[in-house]
C-alpha positions in Angstrom: 0.1 0.1 -0.2 1.1 3.2 -1.0 2.0 6.5 1.2 -0.6 8.6 -0.8 -3.4 5.2 -0.4 -2.2 4.9 3.3 -2.9 8.5 3.6 -6.4 8.5 1.9 -7.8 5.9 4.1 -6.5 7.4 7.2 -8.2 10.7 6.1 -12.0 8.8 4.6 -11.8 6.7 8.6 -11.3 9.9 10.7 -13.3 12.3 9.2 -16.0 9.6 9.1 -15.8 8.9 12.7 -16.7 12.8 13.1 -19.6 12.3 10.7 -20.7 9.3 12.5 -20.3 11.1 16.5 -22.2 14.1 14.8 -25.1 12.4 13.6 -25.3 9.2 16.3 -28.1 10.7 18.3 -31.2 10.8 16.3 -31.2 7.4 15.6 -31.8 6.2 19.6 -32.2 9.7 20.8 -36.0 8.6 22.0 -34.8 6.1 24.4 -31.7 8.0 25.7 -33.7 11.0 26.8 -35.8 8.5 28.5 -33.7 6.3 29.9 -31.9 10.2 31.7 -35.3 11.4 32.5 -35.1 14.4 30.3 -37.5 15.6 27.5 -36.6 15.4 23.9 -35.3 19.1 24.1 -31.9 16.9 25.4 -31.5 16.2 22.0 -31.3 19.6 20.7 -28.8 20.7 23.4 -26.6 17.8 22.9 -26.5 18.9 19.2 -25.7 22.1 20.0 -23.0 21.6 22.8 -21.4 19.6 20.4 -20.9 22.3 17.7 -20.5 24.9 20.4 -17.4 23.1 20.8 -16.2 23.0 17.5 -16.5 26.7 16.9 -14.7 27.3 20.0 -11.9 24.8 19.1 -11.1 26.3 15.4 -8.5 29.1 16.2 -7.0 27.1 18.4 -6.8 23.9 16.0 -5.7 26.1 13.2 -2.9 27.5 15.5 -2.5 23.6 16.4 -2.1 23.0 12.7 0.6 25.0 11.5 3.0 24.3 14.7 2.3 20.9 15.5 1.0 19.5 12.3 -1.7 17.7 11.3 -0.5 14.3 12.5 0.1 15.0 16.3 -3.2 17.1 16.6 -5.3 14.9 15.3 -3.6 12.1 17.5 -3.6 14.5 20.2 -7.4 15.2 19.9 -8.4 11.4 19.9 -8.3 11.1 23.7 -11.1 13.6 24.3 -12.8 11.9 21.6 -12.6 8.9 23.3 -13.8 9.8 26.4 -16.3 11.6 25.0 -17.7 8.9 23.4 -17.4 6.7 26.4 -18.9 9.4 28.9 -21.9 9.0 26.8 -22.1 5.7 27.5 -21.6 6.0 31.1 -23.7 9.1 31.6 -26.0 9.1 34.6 -28.0 12.2 34.3 -28.8 14.4 31.4 -25.9 17.3 32.5 -23.1 14.2 32.6 -24.1 13.9 28.6 -23.9 17.1 28.1 -20.8 17.3 29.0 -20.2 14.2 27.3 -21.1 15.8 23.7 -19.3 19.0 24.7 -15.7 16.6 25.2 -16.7 14.7 22.0 -16.9 17.8 20.2 -13.6 19.5 21.2 -12.2 15.8 20.4 -13.7 16.3 16.9 -12.7 19.4 15.7 -9.5 18.9 14.0 -10.5 16.1 12.0 -12.0 17.8 8.9 -9.5 21.0 9.0 -6.7 18.2 9.4 -8.1 17.0 5.9 -8.1 20.1 3.8 -4.1 20.8 5.6 -3.1 17.7 4.4 -4.5 17.3 1.0 -3.4 20.9 0.4 0.6 19.5 1.2 -0.3 15.7 -1.0 -2.6 17.2 -3.8 -1.3 21.1 -4.3 -3.2 22.8 -6.9 -5.6 21.6 -9.3 -5.6 18.6 -7.6 -6.5 19.5 -4.5 -10.4 20.1 -5.2 -10.4 16.4 -6.1 -8.7 15.2 -3.4 -10.5 17.2 -0.9 -14.0 15.8 -2.9 -13.2 12.3 -2.4 -12.3 12.4 1.3 -15.1 14.7 2.0 -17.7 12.3 -0.2 -16.4 9.2 1.6 -16.7 10.5 5.2 -20.5 10.2 4.0 -20.0 6.3 5.3 -20.0 8.0 8.7 -23.4 9.3 8.5 -24.4 6.1 7.1 -23.2 4.0 10.1 -25.0 6.5 12.3 -28.3 5.2 10.9 -29.3 1.6 10.6 -26.3 0.1 11.7 -25.8 2.0 14.9 -29.7 1.5 15.8 -28.8 -2.4 15.6 -26.1 -2.3 17.7 -28.0 0.0 20.3 -30.7 -2.9 19.9 -28.4 -5.7 21.0 -25.8 -3.9 23.4 -28.0 -1.0 24.5 -27.4 2.5 23.5 -25.0 2.7 26.4 -22.9 -0.2 25.0 -23.7 1.0 21.4 -21.7 4.4 22.4 -19.1 2.6 24.3 -18.4 0.1 20.9 -18.1 3.7 19.1 -15.5 4.7 21.5 -13.5 1.4 21.6 -13.6 1.6 17.4 -12.2 5.6 17.6 -9.8 4.5 19.8 -8.5 2.0 17.2 -8.8 4.5 14.3 -6.6 7.1 16.2 -3.9 4.1 16.4 -4.0 3.6 12.4 -4.3 7.7 12.1 -0.6 7.7 14.2 0.6 5.0 12.1 -0.3 5.6 8.8 -0.4 9.8 8.4 2.9 11.9 7.4 2.7 15.4 7.3 4.6 15.6 3.9 4.9 13.7 1.2 7.7 11.4 0.9 8.9 12.4 -2.4 9.4 16.2 -1.5 11.3 18.0 1.0 9.2 19.4 3.8 8.7 23.1 3.2 10.4 25.9 5.1 8.2 26.5 7.7 9.0 29.7 10.0 9.6 29.0 13.7 6.8 30.9 15.7 6.6 32.0 19.1 3.3 31.9 20.5 3.0 36.2 19.9 4.1 35.3 16.4 1.4 32.4 16.1 -1.3 34.9 16.9 0.1 37.5 14.7 -0.4 35.2 12.0 -3.9 34.8 12.8 -4.2 38.4 12.2 -2.7 38.1 9.2 -5.3 35.4 8.0 -8.2 37.8 8.8 -6.2 40.9 6.6 -6.0 38.5 3.6 -7.3 40.1 0.6 -10.1 38.1 -0.3 -11.2 36.4 2.6 -14.3 38.3 3.0 -16.0 37.1 -0.2 -14.8 33.4 0.5 -16.4 33.5 3.6 -19.5 35.4 2.6 -20.0 32.5 0.5 -19.2 29.6 3.0 -21.1 31.3 5.5 -24.6 29.7 3.6 -23.4 27.6 0.8 -22.9 24.1 2.5 -25.7 25.1 5.5 -28.6 26.1 3.2 -28.4 22.6 1.7 -27.5 21.1 4.9 -30.2 22.8 6.9 -33.1 21.3 4.4 -31.4 17.7 4.1 -31.0 17.6 8.3 -33.6 19.8 9.1 -36.7 20.1 6.7 -36.6 17.4 4.4 -38.2 14.9 6.5 -41.1 16.9 7.9 -42.0 18.6 4.7 -42.7 14.9 2.9 -44.6 13.9 6.0 -46.7 16.8 6.4 -47.0 17.9 2.6 -46.8 14.8 1.1 -47.9 12.0 3.7 -44.6 10.0 3.7 -43.9 7.7 6.4 -40.5 6.7 8.1 -39.5 4.1 5.4 -40.3 6.0 2.3 -39.3 9.6 3.6 -35.8 7.7 4.5 -35.4 6.8 0.9 -35.7 10.7 -0.7 -33.3 11.4 2.3 -30.9 8.5 1.0 -31.7 9.9 -2.4 -30.0 13.1 -1.3 -27.4 11.8 0.3 -26.4 9.9 -2.6 -27.0 12.9 -4.8 -24.3 14.6 -2.6 -21.5 12.1 -2.8 -21.9 12.0 -6.2 -21.7 15.7 -6.4 -18.0 15.6 -4.8 -16.7 12.9 -6.8 -17.9 15.3 -10.2 -16.9 18.3 -9.0 -13.0 18.1 -8.6 -12.9 16.7 -12.4 -15.4 19.7 -13.7 -13.2 22.2 -11.9 -10.2 21.2 -13.7 -11.9 20.8 -17.1 -13.5 24.6 -16.5 -10.5 26.1 -14.9 -12.5 28.5 -12.5 -13.4 28.2 -9.5 -15.6 31.4 -8.7 -17.8 30.7 -12.0 -18.2 27.3 -10.6 -19.4 27.9 -7.7 -21.5 30.7 -8.4 -23.2 28.6 -11.0 -23.9 26.1 -8.7 -25.0 28.2 -6.3 -27.6 29.9 -8.5 -28.9 26.9 -9.5 -29.5 25.6 -5.8 -31.3 29.2 -5.1 -33.6 28.1 -8.4 -34.6 25.1 -6.7 -35.1 26.6 -3.3 -37.7 28.9 -5.1 -39.2 26.3 -6.7 -39.9 24.4 -3.8 -41.7 28.1 -2.2 -43.4 28.2 -4.9 -44.9 25.1 -5.9 -44.9 23.4 -1.8 -47.6 20.9 -3.5 -46.0 19.5 -6.4 -46.2 16.2 -7.1 -44.2 13.9 -5.0 -42.1 12.8 -8.1 -41.7 16.5 -8.9 -40.7 17.6 -5.3 -38.4 14.5 -4.3 -36.6 15.1 -7.7 -36.0 18.7 -6.8 -34.4 17.7 -3.5 -32.3 15.4 -4.4 -31.3 17.9 -7.3 -30.6 20.3 -4.4 -28.0 18.1 -2.9 -26.3 17.6 -6.0 -25.7 20.9 -6.9 -24.8 21.7 -3.5 -21.1 19.9 -3.5 -19.5 23.6 -4.1 -18.4 24.1 -0.8 -15.4 22.1 -1.7 -14.4 24.1 -4.4 -15.1 27.2 -1.6 -12.5 25.7 0.4 -9.9 25.0 -2.1 -10.3 28.7 -3.1 -9.5 29.8 0.3 -6.7 27.4 1.1 -5.1 29.1 -2.3 -5.1 32.8 -0.2 -2.2 31.5 2.1 1.0 30.7 2.2 2.2 27.3 3.2 3.1 28.1 7.5 -0.5 29.7 7.3 -2.8 27.1 5.8 -4.0 25.6 9.4 -5.0 28.9 10.4 -6.7 29.8 7.4 -8.6 26.7 6.9 -10.0 26.9 9.9 -10.7 31.0 9.7 -12.6 29.9 6.8 -14.4 26.8 8.8 -15.5 29.3 11.2 -18.1 30.7 8.6 -19.2 27.0 7.6 -20.0 26.3 11.1 -21.9 29.4 12.0 -24.1 29.5 9.1 -24.9 25.6 10.1 -26.0 27.0 13.5 -27.6 30.0 12.1 -29.8 28.8 9.5 -32.0 26.0 11.3 -32.6 28.8 13.9 -33.2 31.4 11.3 -35.8 29.4 9.1 -37.2 27.9 12.5 -38.1 31.4 13.6 -39.4 32.1 10.1 -42.0 29.3 10.3 -42.7 29.5 13.8 -44.2 33.8 13.0 -45.8 32.3 9.4 -49.2 30.9 8.8 -49.2 26.9 8.9 -50.2 27.6 5.1 -47.5 29.8 4.3 -44.7 27.4 6.2 -43.2 25.6 3.9 -42.8 28.3 1.1 -41.4 30.8 3.6 -38.9 28.0 5.4 -37.4 27.4 1.7 -37.5 31.2 0.4 -35.8 32.3 3.6 -32.8 30.1 3.0 -33.3 31.0 -1.1 -32.8 34.6 -0.2 -29.5 34.1 2.7 -28.4 31.7 -0.5 -28.6 34.4 -2.9 -27.0 36.8 -0.4 -23.7 34.7 -0.3 -23.5 34.4 -3.7 -24.1 38.6 -3.9 -21.2 38.6 -1.6 -18.7 36.0 -3.3 -19.1 37.9 -6.7 -17.6 40.8 -5.1 -13.9 38.5 -5.5 -11.6 37.5 -7.3 -11.6 34.2 -9.1 -9.0 31.8 -8.3 -8.7 29.0 -11.4 -6.8 26.2 -10.1 -3.9 26.2 -13.0 -2.8 29.7 -14.9 -4.2 30.1 -17.9 -3.4 28.5 -21.0 -2.0 25.5 -19.4 -3.7 22.2 -20.0 -5.4 20.1 -17.3 -3.4 17.2 -15.9 -3.1 14.5 -17.9 -3.7 16.1 -21.5 -0.7 15.7 -23.4 1.3 18.6 -23.8 2.3 20.2 -27.0 5.9 19.1 -27.9 8.8 20.9 -26.7 7.0 21.7 -23.5 6.7 20.0 -20.1 4.7 21.1 -17.1 5.9 21.5 -14.1 3.8 22.0 -11.0 4.4 24.7 -8.2 2.8 23.9 -4.4 3.8 27.1 -2.7 0.0 28.5 -2.7 -1.9 25.6 -4.0 -2.0 27.6 -7.7 -0.4 25.4 -10.8 2.4 25.6 -12.2 3.6 27.5 -15.9 4.7 25.4 -18.9 8.6 25.7 -19.1 10.7 25.3 -22.3 12.0 21.5 -22.1 15.6 21.3 -22.2 17.2 20.0 -25.6 19.9 18.6 -25.8 
């Protein structure tokens, strides 16, 4: 097994574990709340404290990724991750359970951003989006495992035993991570990274915030993923139940189709970016399509079921573009700031993922029942349109210089292509040396 293959497997397993821990609450939620003597409000609070921990850790994680490296950072955070997973299974009451969820959120805080940093080091330039797309697509395995397989484990071992099993598996994945991951490719010298004091590291964070082109990327990342995720995780199920009368089985089938469409989009968007050689207009086009889908759902909420389901699936297929936004964000920063840059960009997504469900919830609560679904979908469409407007104020960041052929295309005779990896961009063609 090559070093690159081991890295891909390690990234897939660790990001899948993070996705699993985020999602492994809903399937056993009613039994868990009843056993702990709490109402269903516990489930919302448990989800909230998990994301609060993610949010609070982003800046420290960015510093650690740049100073200590992804391998050590994720390995160190595996300890609170394992303890949090085990603590859920041992919780005697709701307060203990919430504390365990917060600890679990701390443990998962670096998984996805470590993937961004490692993919940027191992797959620079036009290969970055494809590598990120593969990792994030494969990470959906964690969400699938948090459904029926976790329910089966809970039925066999009880929900406490199932959580204890998840802690043991997480510990095993941490060991694989340490064995398989290296911060830099073996065939390329470790790039020079200036030594930094703590004060210098904090000044580097300020440099990240002052980076030209960052605000448009943040505007898009604030709402791009969150608009789709709010539909997929919050509103699609109730919408299909209330408007179309679907039971749990058919609802699950539509939601599965939405998830698979997102995976397919993530696998396709990297090659599409390379072919078009534009990030800005690819993102704007796909996000604009998502706005149109949301407006269609708002204008025709009682569309026939095949049409409504098709629109929901199409929304997820179009919403793979945030991975392109991540690649564009990485291109803004030099190597020694990539961890802080990636986590700063991720702050926007985390905030949006918390804010948009709350915003649509308030809008629906204030609306007459007949207007609830049009208002929910229209609110998301408006938020996404505002994000596009802010994003279009920025410049494009094509994955390779104009005129350079996509990777894999034959170069004209007399030219060889050299790849630059300093800031995530492509290289320039140079004349071949003739003997």
